[in-house]
C-alpha positions as CSV (number, residue, x, y, z in Angstrom):
1,M,-23.2,-9.0,-5.4
2,V,-20.6,-11.1,-7.2
3,E,-20.1,-14.8,-7.7
4,L,-16.6,-16.0,-6.7
5,N,-14.7,-19.0,-8.0
6,L,-12.0,-20.8,-6.2
7,K,-9.2,-18.6,-7.6
8,D,-11.0,-15.5,-6.4
9,I,-11.4,-16.9,-2.9
10,E,-7.7,-17.9,-2.8
11,Q,-6.8,-14.3,-3.7
12,I,-9.1,-13.0,-1.0
13,L,-7.5,-15.3,1.6
14,F,-4.0,-14.1,0.7
15,G,-5.2,-10.5,1.2
16,C,-6.8,-11.5,4.5
17,A,-3.6,-13.1,5.7
18,V,-1.8,-9.8,5.0
19,L,-4.5,-7.9,6.9
20,G,-4.3,-10.6,9.6
21,T,-1.2,-8.9,11.1
22,G,0.5,-12.1,11.8
23,G,-2.6,-13.9,13.1
24,G,-6.0,-14.8,11.9
25,G,-5.2,-18.4,11.4
26,D,-2.9,-20.3,9.1
27,L,-3.1,-19.3,5.4
28,Q,-2.1,-22.7,4.0
29,R,-4.7,-24.5,6.1
30,G,-7.3,-21.9,5.0
31,L,-6.4,-22.6,1.4
32,E,-6.6,-26.3,1.9
33,T,-10.0,-25.9,3.5
34,V,-11.5,-23.9,0.6
35,R,-9.9,-26.2,-2.0
36,R,-11.6,-29.1,-0.2
37,T,-15.0,-27.6,0.3
38,V,-15.6,-25.0,-2.5
39,K,-16.9,-27.0,-5.5
40,G,-18.8,-24.2,-7.3
41,K,-19.5,-20.5,-6.9
42,V,-19.8,-18.7,-3.6
43,V,-21.7,-15.4,-3.6
44,L,-20.1,-12.3,-2.0
45,M,-22.8,-9.8,-1.1
46,D,-22.5,-6.1,-0.2
47,V,-23.8,-5.7,3.4
48,D,-26.3,-3.2,2.3
49,E,-27.9,-5.6,-0.1
50,F,-28.7,-8.1,2.6
51,G,-32.4,-8.1,3.7
52,D,-33.2,-6.3,6.9
53,E,-35.1,-9.2,8.4
54,E,-32.8,-11.9,7.1
55,L,-30.5,-13.7,9.6
56,A,-26.8,-14.1,9.5
57,A,-24.2,-15.5,11.8
58,C,-20.4,-15.5,12.4
59,P,-18.5,-18.9,12.3
60,Y,-14.9,-19.0,13.4
61,F,-12.1,-20.7,15.3
62,V,-10.9,-19.7,18.8
63,G,-7.4,-20.7,19.8
64,S,-3.7,-20.0,19.3
65,V,-1.9,-19.9,16.0
66,S,1.2,-21.7,17.4
67,P,1.9,-25.4,16.4
68,T,-0.1,-27.9,18.4
69,T,0.5,-31.5,19.3
70,R,-1.9,-34.3,20.0
71,T,-2.3,-34.5,23.8
72,K,-5.4,-36.7,24.1
73,N,-6.3,-40.2,23.3
74,L,-9.8,-39.2,22.2
75,E,-11.1,-40.1,18.8
76,R,-11.5,-37.2,16.4
77,R,-15.2,-37.6,15.4
78,I,-15.8,-34.2,13.7
79,E,-13.9,-32.9,10.7
80,S,-15.1,-29.4,10.8
81,P,-16.0,-28.1,14.3
82,V,-17.0,-24.7,12.9
83,Y,-19.5,-26.2,10.5
84,E,-21.0,-28.3,13.3
85,S,-21.2,-25.2,15.6
86,F,-23.0,-23.4,12.8
87,K,-25.6,-26.1,12.3
88,L,-26.0,-26.5,16.0
89,L,-26.9,-22.8,16.3
90,E,-29.4,-23.1,13.5
91,R,-31.1,-26.1,15.2
92,Y,-31.2,-24.2,18.5
93,L,-32.8,-21.1,17.0
94,G,-35.0,-23.1,14.6
95,K,-34.0,-20.8,11.8
96,K,-31.8,-20.9,8.7
97,F,-29.0,-18.4,8.3
98,G,-29.1,-16.7,4.9
99,A,-25.5,-15.4,5.2
100,V,-22.3,-15.7,7.1
101,F,-19.6,-13.0,7.8
102,P,-16.0,-13.4,8.9
103,T,-15.2,-12.8,12.5
104,E,-12.0,-11.1,11.4
105,L,-9.6,-10.9,8.4
106,G,-7.2,-13.8,8.4
107,G,-6.0,-16.6,6.2
108,G,-7.7,-19.2,8.5
109,N,-10.7,-17.5,10.0
110,T,-12.0,-15.9,6.9
111,A,-11.6,-19.2,5.1
112,V,-14.0,-20.7,7.6
113,A,-16.7,-18.3,6.5
114,F,-16.2,-19.4,2.9
115,E,-16.2,-23.1,4.0
116,V,-19.5,-22.8,5.8
117,A,-21.0,-20.8,2.9
118,A,-19.9,-23.4,0.4
119,Q,-21.4,-26.2,2.5
120,T,-24.7,-24.5,3.3
121,G,-25.5,-22.2,0.4
122,A,-25.3,-19.1,2.5
123,V,-23.9,-15.9,1.0
124,V,-20.7,-14.3,2.4
125,L,-21.2,-10.7,3.5
126,D,-18.5,-8.2,2.4
127,G,-17.6,-7.0,5.8
128,D,-16.4,-8.0,9.3
129,P,-16.5,-6.5,12.7
130,V,-12.8,-5.4,12.8
131,G,-11.0,-4.9,9.5
132,R,-8.1,-6.9,10.6
133,A,-7.3,-9.9,12.9
134,V,-7.6,-9.6,16.7
135,P,-6.6,-11.8,19.6
136,E,-9.7,-11.7,21.8
137,V,-13.4,-12.5,21.3
138,Q,-14.5,-9.1,22.6
139,H,-12.4,-7.2,20.0
140,T,-15.4,-6.5,17.7
141,S,-17.6,-3.6,16.6
142,F,-20.4,-5.5,18.3
143,Y,-18.8,-5.1,21.7
144,L,-18.2,-1.4,21.1
145,L,-21.9,-1.0,20.1
146,N,-23.2,-3.2,22.9
147,I,-24.6,-5.8,20.6
148,P,-24.7,-9.2,22.3
149,M,-23.0,-12.2,20.9
150,T,-25.4,-14.7,22.4
151,P,-26.7,-17.3,21.9
152,F,-23.5,-18.9,20.6
153,T,-22.3,-22.4,20.1
154,V,-18.9,-24.2,20.7
155,C,-17.7,-27.5,19.2
156,N,-14.4,-29.3,19.1
157,H,-13.0,-32.2,17.0
158,F,-14.0,-34.7,19.6
159,G,-17.7,-34.0,19.3
160,D,-18.1,-32.0,22.5
161,K,-20.8,-29.4,21.9
162,M,-22.0,-26.4,24.0
163,I,-24.9,-23.9,23.6
164,I,-24.3,-20.7,25.5
165,E,-27.6,-18.9,26.0
166,E,-26.3,-16.0,28.0
167,V,-23.0,-14.6,29.2
168,S,-22.3,-11.9,31.8
169,S,-20.0,-10.1,29.3
170,D,-18.0,-10.7,26.1
171,E,-14.9,-10.8,28.3
172,Q,-16.4,-13.8,30.1
173,A,-17.3,-15.4,26.7
174,E,-13.6,-15.0,25.8
175,Q,-12.6,-16.8,29.0
176,I,-15.1,-19.6,28.4
177,T,-14.2,-20.3,24.8
178,R,-10.5,-20.0,25.4
179,A,-10.7,-22.5,28.3
180,V,-12.5,-25.0,26.1
181,A,-9.9,-24.4,23.4
182,V,-7.1,-25.2,25.8
183,V,-8.6,-28.6,26.6
184,S,-9.4,-29.2,22.9
185,E,-5.8,-29.3,21.6
186,G,-5.6,-25.6,20.9
187,K,-8.8,-24.6,19.1
188,V,-12.6,-24.9,19.0
189,G,-15.2,-24.0,16.4
190,V,-17.6,-21.2,17.4
191,T,-20.7,-19.6,15.8
192,S,-21.9,-16.4,17.4
193,H,-23.8,-13.1,16.7
194,P,-26.9,-14.4,15.1
195,L,-28.1,-11.0,13.8
196,K,-30.6,-9.5,11.4
197,G,-29.5,-7.6,8.4
198,S,-30.8,-4.3,9.8
199,V,-28.3,-4.7,12.7
200,L,-25.4,-5.7,10.6
201,K,-25.8,-2.7,8.3
202,K,-25.1,-0.5,11.3
203,S,-22.3,-2.5,12.9
204,L,-20.1,-4.3,10.4
205,V,-17.0,-2.6,8.9
206,K,-18.0,-2.8,5.3
207,G,-16.0,-3.7,2.2
208,T,-13.2,-5.4,4.0
209,V,-13.4,-8.7,2.1
210,S,-13.2,-6.7,-1.2
211,L,-10.2,-4.8,0.2
212,A,-8.5,-8.1,0.9
213,W,-9.3,-9.2,-2.7
214,K,-7.7,-6.0,-4.0
215,V,-4.5,-6.8,-2.0
216,G,-4.4,-10.4,-3.3
217,K,-4.9,-9.3,-6.9
218,A,-2.3,-6.5,-6.6
219,R,0.4,-8.8,-5.3
220,E,-0.4,-11.5,-7.9
221,E,-0.3,-8.9,-10.8
222,A,3.0,-7.5,-9.5
223,L,4.6,-10.9,-9.5
224,L,3.4,-11.7,-13.0
225,K,4.8,-8.4,-14.3
226,G,8.1,-8.7,-12.5
227,K,7.3,-5.8,-10.2
228,N,7.8,-5.4,-6.5
229,P,5.0,-7.3,-4.7
230,V,5.6,-5.6,-1.4
231,Q,5.2,-2.1,-2.9
232,A,2.1,-3.3,-4.7
233,I,0.6,-4.4,-1.4
234,A,1.6,-1.1,0.2
235,N,0.0,0.8,-2.6
236,A,-3.3,-1.2,-2.3
237,L,-3.5,-0.4,1.4
238,S,-2.1,3.1,1.4
239,A,0.4,1.7,3.8
240,K,3.5,3.3,5.4
241,I,6.8,1.4,5.2
242,L,7.9,1.2,8.9
243,F,11.0,-0.8,8.5
244,E,13.1,-3.1,6.3
245,G,15.5,-5.6,7.8
246,T,16.5,-9.2,8.6
247,A,15.4,-11.3,11.5
248,E,18.0,-11.5,14.2
249,S,16.6,-14.9,15.4
250,D,13.6,-17.1,15.1
251,A,10.5,-15.6,16.7
252,M,10.6,-15.9,20.4
253,W,7.3,-17.2,21.7
254,E,5.3,-19.2,24.2
255,D,1.8,-20.7,24.1
256,R,0.1,-19.5,27.3
257,D,-3.6,-19.7,28.2
258,G,-4.7,-20.3,24.7
259,F,-2.7,-17.4,23.1
260,T,0.6,-17.2,21.3
261,Y,2.8,-14.5,23.0
262,G,6.1,-13.4,21.6
263,E,8.5,-11.0,20.1
264,M,10.4,-10.6,16.8
265,H,13.6,-8.6,16.5
266,F,15.1,-7.2,13.3
267,T,18.3,-5.5,12.1
268,G,17.8,-2.8,9.5
269,V,19.0,-2.9,5.9
270,G,19.0,-0.3,3.1
271,L,17.5,3.0,4.4
272,F,17.2,1.4,7.8
273,R,20.8,0.2,8.1
274,G,22.1,0.5,11.6
275,R,18.7,0.6,13.2
276,K,16.8,-2.0,15.3
277,F,13.1,-2.9,15.2
278,K,11.0,-5.0,17.6
279,I,7.4,-6.3,17.5
280,W,5.4,-7.7,20.4
281,F,2.5,-10.0,19.5
282,K,-0.4,-11.7,21.2
283,N,-1.5,-13.9,18.3
284,E,-1.4,-10.7,16.2
285,N,1.3,-8.0,15.9
286,L,0.2,-5.3,18.4
287,I,3.2,-3.1,19.4
288,A,6.3,-2.0,17.4
289,W,9.4,-0.2,18.5
290,I,12.2,1.3,16.4
291,D,15.5,1.9,18.3
292,E,13.5,1.3,21.5
293,Q,11.0,4.0,20.8
294,V,7.3,3.0,20.3
295,C,6.5,3.8,16.6
296,L,3.1,2.1,16.2
297,T,0.5,0.3,18.3
298,C,-2.8,-1.4,18.0
299,P,-5.5,-0.8,16.8
300,D,-3.5,0.2,13.7
301,L,-2.1,-2.7,11.7
302,I,1.5,-3.9,11.8
303,I,2.1,-6.2,8.9
304,V,5.3,-8.2,8.3
305,L,5.9,-9.3,4.7
306,R,8.8,-11.3,3.2
307,A,10.6,-8.9,0.9
308,K,11.1,-11.4,-1.9
309,D,7.5,-12.3,-2.7
310,G,5.3,-10.3,-0.3
311,T,4.0,-13.3,1.6
312,P,2.9,-12.5,5.1
313,V,4.8,-13.8,8.1
314,L,2.4,-15.8,10.3
315,N,3.2,-15.7,14.0
316,P,5.2,-17.4,15.4
317,H,7.0,-18.7,12.2
318,L,9.6,-16.0,11.6
319,R,13.0,-17.6,10.9
320,E,16.4,-16.2,11.6
321,G,17.9,-14.3,8.6
322,E,14.5,-13.7,6.8
323,H,14.5,-10.5,4.9
324,V,11.2,-8.6,5.6
325,V,9.4,-5.3,5.1
326,V,7.1,-4.0,7.9
327,L,4.1,-2.0,6.8
328,G,1.9,0.2,9.0
329,V,-1.8,0.7,8.0
330,A,-4.3,3.0,9.7
331,T,-7.3,1.2,11.1
332,N,-10.8,2.3,10.3
333,E,-12.4,5.2,12.2
334,L,-14.6,3.0,14.4
335,W,-11.5,1.6,16.0
336,R,-10.0,5.0,16.7
337,S,-12.8,5.9,19.2
338,S,-12.0,6.2,22.9
339,G,-13.9,3.0,23.6
340,A,-12.0,1.1,21.0
341,I,-8.7,2.3,22.4
342,E,-9.7,1.3,25.9
343,V,-10.4,-2.3,24.8
344,F,-7.8,-2.6,22.1
345,G,-5.0,-0.2,22.9
346,P,-1.6,-0.9,24.5
347,R,-2.8,-0.3,28.0
348,H,-5.4,-3.1,27.6
349,F,-2.4,-5.5,27.1
350,G,-0.6,-4.2,30.2
351,F,1.7,-1.6,28.7
352,D,2.3,1.7,30.5
353,F,1.9,4.0,27.5
354,D,-0.8,5.4,25.3
355,E,-1.5,4.4,21.7
356,V,0.7,5.6,18.9
357,L,-1.2,5.8,15.6
358,L,-0.1,6.6,12.1
359,N,-1.8,10.0,12.0
360,G,-1.0,10.6,15.6
361,R,-4.5,10.7,16.9
362,S,-7.5,8.8,18.2
363,E,-11.0,10.2,18.8
364,K,-10.9,11.0,22.5
């Protein structure tokens, strides 16, 4: 257990944005959120320290990461839909949550966990159900382990609130929350998975918030010492450099059904001169090709960093001419199982090929 100050949390969020693989929410907005709400210390607790009978929940946003515009004439009555969804779930259950945990690693969605913790006094558990950011609600360890997400609550800025007692499947929960996000100017606050510590100890990917903190500190230290921040991040993550190049154009993207779909195209420099690289994303970077050959796929992590300072490129904000380095990071073992590949491999997204992972294997 460690007490975090605002600077610590900012370093964590930077690392989460790196591990967010292009998604996971906007880092700048996440930083603004914690700077506004974190007034003292926030406790980060090892998952195994949390009491077996204590209750925790997962607050997050559902929506796309692309820019949104005001489309309604409704008054915005709620500043923090996620906080409201969290309190609504407490009222529904008649119990207080002793802890929160991130739904994924990302500059925006991990910030939400710290926001709620700062406002309620709950601790933040050092783990999440993925170890990266993911596009769909069912992409969690809970889904793989058949742990239900219900009851869960949904709230938007306009004050519309929903309590979902049961769903037929997590896929249906994805459809429900995404549909509400579409009619709520792009995103809604959700709190789900009210679970006891005994369950979380067996289901969360542990130590991921600490890993993000390690990344953030490594990059900051490299910059202070005049060293290469991208290499520092790669070392912290035991990452493979997949490519270095410049963007051929702005990211090509569309906002469809509450997701940001798109592609990024690069021309190689240095050791990769004369080669081409492409990434396909659905909120997060999911498939990468080098010279038209698939070189890495989800569930492994495809991370695009600006070569100058190591800042992550958030989809869909890549700009023509940007000099980037692309890292590949192996996902944790839970996400290399056959069940994980089925729900979060390339075929799940409509591609007619199997997964390509850094060590060339999944657990069939």
